[in-house]
N, C-alpha and C positions, 0 to 999 in steps of 0.2 A: 502493501499500498502507499500511497508517495501523499504529502500534504505538504504544502508551504503558506503559511500564515497572512505573508507577504505578496504576495500573487495568486493562491488560489481564491477562487470567488467561496465565502463562508459565513459571511455576515449579512443576514435580514436588515434593508431597508427599508421604507417607504419613498420612490423618487418626488417628486416635486408634482408630477401629475399624477398622485395619487396609484402609482402601479408601485406592483411589489419587487423586492430584487435582491439579490446575492452580490458582493462584491469582495475587492479581498484591501489589506491594510493601505497598502498606496494609495484604489480608488477610492480608499475611505475618504481622502485629503487630495487626492487630483480631481475628484471632482464630489466633491464636498460640497458644492455652491447649490449643486442639482440632485441634494439629498436632501427632502423634509427633514428624516429621521428615524430613531433605528425602530426592530418591531420585534421587538425583545418584550420578555418576564421585565419583574421591574428588577430580580435578583443576575438578570443575566446585564440589563442594560447598565448599573452600579461597575460590574464586572469590565463589560466593553470598555467602559467608559474612561475608566481607571487604566485598560493600553493603550488608549484614542492618545491619551492624554500623555501618561506615560511616553510613548512614541515619540511626539510632538516637542514633548518638553528637553528630551533627553537631544532631537535631530539639531530645536536652538540651543542648545547648552543654558538655557534659559525664559523667560525675558533675565534681566537684571535688577530691572526694580518696577514699579508702576509705569512709571512712563517707557519704557523699553515695550513694554505689555501693552500698552497704548495703540506702538506702529507695526506691532509684528506680525499680524495677522496676514498677508500677502508673504512675508516668508517662512510660514509654515508649511504650503505644501512642496515650492520647489527642497526643503531643505529637508521634509523629510522622503523626499524620494532619492536620495544623496545617501540618508542612515539607512533605509531599511537597503538599497543596493549593498553595500554595505555589513551590513551585518542578518544577510538573505539565511544564512548559514543556522544563522539562531533561531527562525524562525521554522524547521522543519518541525514534522509530526512526528517521523517516524524515520527509520534510516539508526545506520551507524556510527553516526558522529553526533552531534550534538542533538539531543528534543530541545521543545518549547516547552518550557514550565515540568519537565523529568527531569531523573537526575541519574545515575551513571552509575552502575558497581552494583546497581540492587536486585539482592537475592531473598528467596524465600527463607528464612531463618533455620542457619545448618545447612545451607544445600549451597549447591555452587553453579556456575551460567552451563553448567552442562547436564546438568541435573534436568527433568522436568519437574511442571509445577502445576496445581490445579490455578491457581490464579482467582481472579478478580471479574467477579462481570460488570461489562463496561456502565451498567445501570444502575451501576451504585451512584456516578457522577454527575445525575441529576436529581436534584435534593425531592421528583413531585413524582417521580416511580417509584414503586412496591417490590425495595427487595432489600433483604434483610427485617430489620425491625420496622421500615418503613410502612405507614400505613398501604394498605391495598382500597379505602374509600372510591378513591381517584385514578384507578388504573386495574382495567378488569386484565389485564395484561400482567398483574404480579406472580411469579412467579415459575412460567414460559420462559423457553431463552429467548432472546436482542439480539440484532444485529444493528449498529450504528456504521451511516457512512461518515469519511475522514472529517464533511464541512459541521457536520453534528457534537461528534467525539472535539472537535478544536473548542466550540462553543462548551461543553462540556466539560473538559477539563476548565478549561481558565473561570467561568463562576463557579466549580467546585473547587480550586485554592483559594479562591474569596469566602465563600460561603460555608464550607462544610465543617458541620458541626461536631460539636465534642464529644468523650463517653469514649467505650470501648472498642477497640481496634487493633487492628492485629501484627504483631514485628514482627521485623525484617531485617536482612542485614544488608547494611548500607557500607561499601566498602570495609566491609572485612568485620563491622563490629551493631550490635543490636542496635536498631532507631529508638531515639528516643518514648520516657513516657512509659517502662513497661506495661505498653498494650492500654496506656488512656490515653485520649486528647484534649486539647481545647480546644472550643469554639476560633474560627479564621477571623483573621480581622474584622473581617468588612458584619463577622454576623454576632460581634460581641456583647452581650446587652441587648440583643436582639434590636440595633440601632438600627434609627431609621437617616435614610441619608437621603440627603438636598442637590440638584441643581441643576443651572442656571440653564436655560432651554432658547435657545435661538430659533432664526428664521433659516438656518440650515445647519446640515452636519458640524459643515467646518465652525459655523456661528458658534455655536453648541460651545466647542472644543473648544476655543478659543477664552470666548466667557469665564472657564472653568479651568484655565491653568491657571500656576502661581507664580510667581515672582520671585527670585531668591531673597530679595530681604525681606518679603513676606514668609516663605519659608521660614529662615534663619529664626527670625522672634517665635512661627509657629513650633522648634522645634527645643529649642532653648529655652522656652516656658519664659516666666520675665522679667528674667538678665539680660540685659545687651549681647546681642553676643558677635563673635571678636571673628575676625576675619576665618582663621579657620577651624570655625566651629561651624560658619557658615557654607563653609567646602565640606567638612565631612557635611553637614547637616544636609545639602543638595542627592548626593552620591547616586548609583548609576542604577541602571534598568537592570534588576536580577539574571535579565540574562545574558548581559555584559560581566557578571561575577558569578554563575552559577558555582552553590558551595559540591566539594567534591565529597567535603563529610558535611556529619553535624560537628567537629573538629574544627572546623576551617574559618575559624576562624576572621580574618578579613572579612573573607564572603560573606561569611554568616552575621556579623553585624551593619554591612551595609545590607543584606534581603530583610531585617527586621527594625532596624534603627534609622536609618535614615529614609528621608524623604521620595525618590523618586526606585526607592529598595523595593517598599512597604505595602505599592503600587502592582508588583506583579509578585504575590507572598509564596513561599514554599512551605507551606501549610501542614499540605503529605507531601510525603515521598512516593512515588510516583512513576510507573512503567508501563508504558501501551507495550503487551506483548504484540509477535507484527502476526501471530494469524488472525489478527482484527477481531477478539470475542474476548478475550480475557485481559486483565491486565496486571501490576504488581501492586501494592497499593498498602502503604504504612504511616503512623508519624510523622512526621517530618518538623521544622526548625518550631521551639517558643515565640509565640510574638505577643511583647508585653503590648495590656489594651488601659484605655485609659481608667486610672492617670498619668499611667508612666507615659502614655503615646495617646495623643488627640488627632484622631482621621479627618483630614480637612474635609469632606460632606457629613462628618458627623453635625449631632447639636448638644449642644452641654445647657441641664439647666441644675438649678437647683434641688438635691432633695426638701422633700415635705414629713417634716417632724423626726429631722436627722440630727441623733443625740452624741453622734462620738463619728471618727471617722472621719473622710472627706465629707464636706460638703455639700457636693458638685457630683450629678453622675451621665451617664451618655442620656438622652431622649432616647427614646426604646419606638415599633413599631410596634399600635397593638391594636387586636381584633374585635376591640370595645372601646375605643376611643379616635375618632377617622381623624387623619392628619390635620384640615382646615381647622380645629380647636386648638393645634399647634402654631400656629404661622404668628405668634406673636411673639414666639417664644425661634422659631424655625428664622428670624429677620433681622434676628439684632447681631451687629456684628463691631464685635467681639474675638481675638484668636486667643483672648491668655488662654493658658490651662486654668485655671483660677478662676474663673467666674463664667457668667452663663456667656454663650455665645447659638450663631449660627454658623454653618457651612459657611470656611472657611474663603469661597468666590467672591462671595457677594462684597468684598472690596474692591474686588473691580468694579462695581455698578457705580452710576453715579447716581447723588440725593435728590435729581430732578425726572428721571425719568421708570414710567414704568415698566417691567420686568416678567417674566415668565418663570414659573418655579415650580421644578418636577419635584415630589417628595417623592419617595417609594422607601420597600423594606422587606426581610423575610425576616416573621415572629416562630423565633422558637421558645421549647418549653423544656430546660436542658439539654437532652441531647435530641430531640425531637422539632423536626420542623414542621412547622402547623399551615403558616401559607401570606400569603402576602399583601400587602396592599401597597399602593399607588393614585397618585392625585398629581394634578396638574393646576395650579393656578395663575390667572392674571396677576398681579400685581398694581397697587397703585405705589408710586415712589415714596411713599408720605413710612407705607409701610419699614422704611429703612430705617427711621428714627425713632426718638424715643416716644414722643406723644402720638404717633399713629397704634405704634405697639399695645400703648395701653390702652389708648381706646379702643380696637380691636381685643383684648382681652377683657375689657367691660363688653363687650356684646357676645361675648363669647361667653363670659356670665349674666347676663342676660339672659340666654339660652337657658343654660342651666340651671338658672332661676327659674323657668318653666316647665320643666324638667323636671324641678322638685314639688313643682305645687301637680301639676299631672301629677302624680305618683299622689302625692294626697290624697287629690279629692279621686281620684278610682278607687281610693280606702276610705274613703268615705261616705262614696255608691255602695259598696259592696257594706257599707257597714247598716245606710241603712235600710236594704235589705233584710237585716237581721245577720249579716254575713260579718263576725268583727273580727279582720284580719291581722286588727296589732295583738292576737294573743299569741302567746310563744308559742306553743306549740299549733297558730299556722303561717308560722315564718315561711314555710320553703310555701306556700303557697301564695300568700301577699308578694313575693320579690317572683315565684312566677306572672302574676298579673302585673303587678308595675313594669315590668321588663316586657311583658305584650306588648304593652301603650308608649312603651318607653322607644321600643325598636320601629315602630312606624313613624313617632316622632321627631326621632332622631335622621331618618331615612328621609323622611318630610322634608326639614329644615335644610337639610347639605347642600339640595338638589336649588337656595336661594344663596347662599354664601357668598358671590358676587352684591346682594345687597348689604349684603354688611361691610365688604370692604367700598362700594363705593362711599358710605357715610365716613369710612376713614377718610377717602379722599378728600370725599367736598362735607364737613362734618356740621357743616351750617345749621342743620336738620337739627342737632344735637346742643343742646344750649347744656343740662347737664344727664347724670341716670335718667334720672323722674321722666324723662323725655324720652327715653327710647320707643313705650309704645307704638309716640306718631312718628315714628320713620319707618319708612319700608322696610328693615331687618323688625323690626318691634313688630309690624302687622304682620308679617309674614310667621310671622315668629309664634303670634297668637290663634289663628288659625291653622296651624301646625297643631299646635294641642290642643285646640279644640276639637280638630280633627281627629287627633288618634282617643283626643276621652270618646267622641261617641261612637267609636267604633271597638273600641274597650269594655265600653258599659250596653248592654241592651236597653232597649228599651219598648220592647212589643207589649206585652204584658200591661194591663192597669199598673201591677208593684211596680214592676220594672221602672211604666213611664213617671210614677210619681218620684221616683228614687233616682231618676234620672234630671229629672227637672230643680227637683232642689238643690243638689249639686251641680249639674252646672249652671245655674245662676248665680250661686254663691263661685264661683267659682272665675266664670265671667267677670262680676262684680269688681271680686275684689280685686283693691288699686295693687298698684306696683310695689314694695320697700326700696326705703331709700339706697340700701346697702347690699344693694346687690352680689357685687364683686365676691362682701364678707362672706356669706349667706352660701354664697354658690362652691365658694371654698373649702369652707364649712361643711359640709356635703358630700364632699367628694375626697376630703380625710375622713 
């Protein structure tokens, strides 16, 4: 089998005319202005963007500072073309020489290169497929033999190295010594804390890449933390792509440091030691290198937020992808332009943006429960420029707080309706039933109001309709919130029989007439805690 990622097509895209296609790494840059977007699942998009960013920055060896970033866009495509010609051999997926994101001298524990081995199925590289402990819920082919073409394997390998979950894993011999971890492994860098990633989206793929690359000055501050970096620290923090310095073993100190503790090196990690077998059906798979998570390292696309109720340890944490809390409810945190390790802050690339221009923000991630991937989340938002300043972020947060307060009142109203029917769900023994009833109403409410987030962003862009927190019901955001809450209440509270109709009318009347409280934000935070 033959496959070179730099010249063979494997990246799924959508062209400007709306048609799908597949391109090579070279084409991603040479034809980047003709490509509207990538056509990938959220975790695949994140992994591929890390590759594209890494290639662009390695080819430019920069940009050096923000001014250099402003002018480097026309230089990216020709610089990448020359770079990929020079490093063409590093992007081979198979063969006897250097391979992309794979290590040499990897053997099953206790065996040599000449021994036969049963290997592992390629399907383990796709976190959505039912293999081993992965659920068969969304994969009816679980347990059957699978085959993948090289274009699929390239994307699967790249994504797996960025997102493979921790847990039990086989032990192999790498350069004659057992792989690290003694059969256990940590999350890959992009999955630690179920990390929520954010990327700035441009009108074309090339523009998107440009918007998300970082200059050397910013990287030096990011890696150095709160100290002013020296020139030597800046050089070391930058590093080089992992394919330029592949670790020959876990004891290859210089190469291991580059790929685990530098900006360019970590973009394409060796989280697992992998060797694809030439038979095209199996591979060797074992634990790889250890990648320090936050707060030892801050991934450029992550968001740092303050812990709630933290009494000891770090007061900050990585904002994680949640299946219960949609990304739009976190936009006030995702747009904070600070890169200190010890303060709240969104994706580092926000520093590239002007505070006067609107922008598109893609948000996504893979949620996991310990070693088990759960599901992906993804959303795109058109953001007003005011979301990049403190006043806009506070206003947005207050708007989310208002929506949360409506949700709290909806839950109380549903319980009051049941109480009017003679079914008091506030009793301890009825707690599970109460939760089920409230969740049904809340699910519809949050689904409906999510479709109207643009109304909240409109208030941030032009807050003239909002004089203080008591004015939220008069804004379009407030009106759609009330509409969503009442619609959810109507659906959750049957009103067919005379008895139901009486309880419904009394409860709905009280719910509708109740005045919004003044301290919406505080009450919403109390409810979440």
